[in-house]
C-alpha positions in Angstrom: 0.7 -0.2 0.0 0.8 3.5 -1.1 1.0 6.7 1.4 2.0 9.0 -0.9 1.4 11.9 1.5 4.4 10.5 3.3 8.1 10.1 0.9 9.1 6.7 -0.1 9.3 5.8 2.9 5.4 4.8 3.3 5.8 2.1 1.0 7.7 0.3 4.7 3.8 0.4 4.8 3.0 -3.7 3.3 6.8 -4.2 4.1 6.5 -3.5 7.9 3.0 -5.5 7.2 4.8 -8.9 5.8 6.5 -8.9 9.0 3.9 -9.1 10.9 2.7 -11.1 8.9 5.8 -14.1 8.5 7.0 -12.9 12.5 9.9 -11.8 11.5 12.8 -10.5 13.9 11.7 -7.2 15.1 8.5 -9.5 17.6 6.8 -6.5 19.4 5.5 -5.3 15.4 3.1 -8.8 16.2 1.8 -6.9 18.9 1.0 -3.4 16.9 -0.5 -5.2 14.3 -2.8 -7.4 16.2 -4.5 -4.2 17.6 -2.0 -1.3 17.8 -4.3 0.8 16.6 -4.2 4.3 17.6 -8.1 6.0 17.6 -6.3 9.3 17.3 -4.7 7.8 13.8 -7.9 7.2 11.5 -10.2 10.5 12.6 -7.6 12.8 13.7 -5.8 14.4 10.4 -4.0 16.9 13.2 -0.2 15.7 14.1 -0.1 16.6 17.6 3.6 18.7 18.2 6.8 17.5 20.8 8.7 19.7 22.5 11.2 21.3 20.4 14.1 19.9 22.5 13.3 16.8 22.3 11.7 16.8 18.5 15.5 17.9 16.9 17.4 15.3 19.3 14.3 13.2 17.5 15.1 14.2 14.5 19.1 14.0 15.1 19.0 10.1 16.4 18.8 9.5 12.6 21.8 10.6 11.8 25.1 9.2 11.8 27.3 11.5 14.7 29.5 12.6 12.3 26.6 14.2 10.8 23.7 15.4 13.4 26.3 17.9 14.5 26.2 20.0 11.5 23.1 19.1 9.8 20.3 21.5 8.5 17.3 20.5 11.1 13.9 21.6 11.5 10.8 20.9 13.8 7.2 20.6 13.5 4.6 24.3 13.8 1.0 24.7 13.6 1.6 25.8 10.2 4.3 23.2 8.8 8.1 22.3 9.5 9.6 25.7 9.9 14.2 25.7 10.1 16.2 26.0 13.4 19.8 25.5 11.7 21.3 26.1 8.9 22.9 22.8 7.2 26.8 23.6 7.0 27.4 19.8 5.1 24.1 19.3 2.9 22.8 16.8 5.2 19.2 16.9 6.7 17.3 15.8 10.5 13.7 16.5 10.1 11.0 13.9 12.5 8.9 13.1 8.7 5.0 11.9 9.8 3.9 9.9 7.1 0.2 9.6 8.9 -0.4 11.9 11.6 0.5 9.8 15.0 3.3 8.4 12.8 6.9 9.3 13.3 9.9 8.9 10.9 13.2 10.4 11.9 15.4 11.1 8.8 18.5 12.5 8.2 18.9 12.7 4.3 21.4 13.4 1.9 21.3 17.0 -0.5 20.4 15.4 -2.8 17.3 14.2 -0.5 16.8 17.4 0.7 16.8 18.7 -2.9 13.8 16.8 -3.8 12.2 15.3 -0.6 12.0 17.9 1.6 9.5 19.7 -0.9 7.4 17.2 -0.5 7.7 16.7 3.9 7.5 20.2 3.9 4.4 20.6 2.3 2.6 17.8 2.6 3.3 19.0 6.4 1.8 22.4 5.2 -1.4 21.2 4.2 -2.4 18.9 6.5 -2.2 22.0 8.6 -4.8 23.7 7.1 -7.1 20.2 7.2 -6.3 19.1 3.6 -8.1 15.4 3.8 -4.9 12.6 3.0 -7.3 12.4 0.1 -6.7 16.7 -1.5 -2.8 15.3 -0.3 -2.3 12.3 -1.6 -4.0 14.1 -5.4 -1.4 17.1 -4.4 1.4 15.6 -4.8 0.5 12.8 -8.2 -0.7 17.1 -9.5 3.1 17.7 -7.9 4.9 15.0 -9.8 2.7 15.0 -13.0 4.3 19.3 -13.4 7.8 18.3 -11.9 7.0 20.4 -9.4 7.9 17.3 -7.1 10.5 15.7 -9.4 12.7 11.8 -8.3 16.8 12.0 -7.4 19.2 12.6 -9.8 22.0 10.8 -8.1 22.5 8.2 -5.8 22.4 9.3 -2.4 21.8 8.4 1.3 18.9 9.0 3.9 19.6 7.5 7.1 17.2 6.0 9.8 19.3 5.3 12.5 17.2 6.5 15.0 16.0 3.5 17.8 12.1 5.7 18.2 10.8 4.9 14.5 6.8 4.4 14.3 6.4 3.6 10.6 2.8 2.7 8.6 1.5 -0.4 9.0 -2.3 0.0 7.8 -2.5 3.7 6.1 -6.5 3.1 6.1 -6.3 1.9 9.5 -4.3 3.7 11.1 -1.6 0.9 12.2 1.3 2.5 12.8 4.6 -0.1 14.5 8.2 0.7 15.7 11.0 -0.5 13.1 14.4 -0.8 13.5 17.1 1.0 12.6 18.0 1.2 8.8 19.8 2.9 5.5 17.6 3.9 2.6 19.3 4.7 -0.5 17.9 6.5 -3.9 17.0 4.7 -6.5 13.9 5.6 -8.7 11.4 3.7 -10.4 13.5 0.7 -8.9 11.4 -2.3 -8.4 12.2 -5.2 -6.0 13.2 -7.9 -9.3 15.9 -6.0 -10.3 17.6 -5.8 -6.8 16.5 -10.0 -7.4 14.8 -9.2 -4.2 11.0 -11.1 -3.1 10.4 -7.5 -1.2 11.2 -9.4 2.3 12.1 -7.0 4.7 13.9 -9.9 6.4 16.4 -10.9 3.4 19.3 -8.3 2.9 17.6 -5.0 1.3 14.8 -4.0 -0.9 12.9 -2.2 -2.3 9.7 0.3 -0.7 8.1 2.6 -3.1 8.5 0.1 -5.9 8.3 1.6 -9.8 7.5 5.1 -8.2 9.5 8.3 -8.5 10.6 8.1 -5.0 11.5 4.5 -5.0 14.1 3.3 -2.1 16.5 0.8 -1.0 16.0 -0.3 2.0 19.0 -2.2 4.3 18.0 -2.5 7.7 21.4 -2.2 10.6 21.7 -3.7 13.7 22.1 -1.0 16.8 24.7 1.3 17.0 27.2 2.2 19.3 26.6 5.6 22.2 23.3 6.3 19.2 20.4 5.6 18.1 17.5 7.0 20.8 17.0 11.2 21.0 18.6 10.6 24.8 22.4 9.9 23.0 21.6 12.7 20.1 21.6 15.7 22.8 24.6 16.5 22.0 24.3 16.9 18.9 22.0 20.1 19.4 25.1 21.8 20.9 24.9 24.4 18.1 22.9 27.3 19.1 20.1 27.0 16.7 18.7 29.6 15.2 
């Protein structure tokens, strides 16, 4: 299932669903799939706002430590995202919400900042204006058709190394569940067949959003020592925020 209002990563809907069905390594997904539906997930279109410092730490927890200290940072406010720190290395950290009750801390490179970030910002703006998921989906599809939103034009990386990813399992019902740290590589229009993958998250890599302009190669990674949680990212925020 696709959730066009999120970035390519929302295509993990199907992948995470398969994890639940197959009983793969992330056992916590089992109970989530069995009925961990957020009561507001399918009715409330507004994303709950976080404490600003907590959101900054959560966004930066997606980055490798060497990247986090100089990455741009965005936080969500009532009208949409605002930038609170400029980038000094081309990377951008943001807590993206494919659904109002999901959270996907991401740390994207310059190419992702150019191509993925504008969509995230616009979706958040439209959601804050009260637009429905269907209206947002139509806007996104039309923007791609008109070239307003563009697929990446070169290889690149989007880190999701946080241990606090809460990913969409069923977009229609608003069901979300934890998903382990992983790294994403841009693969516009790529399919799982191109990788020789059956699309299972238990493999070394699979494609999310296959065949779409925002397809991503997903590579799960193990826990990173001294990194991954928002609490461990506090030191990365010490630089002055705008």
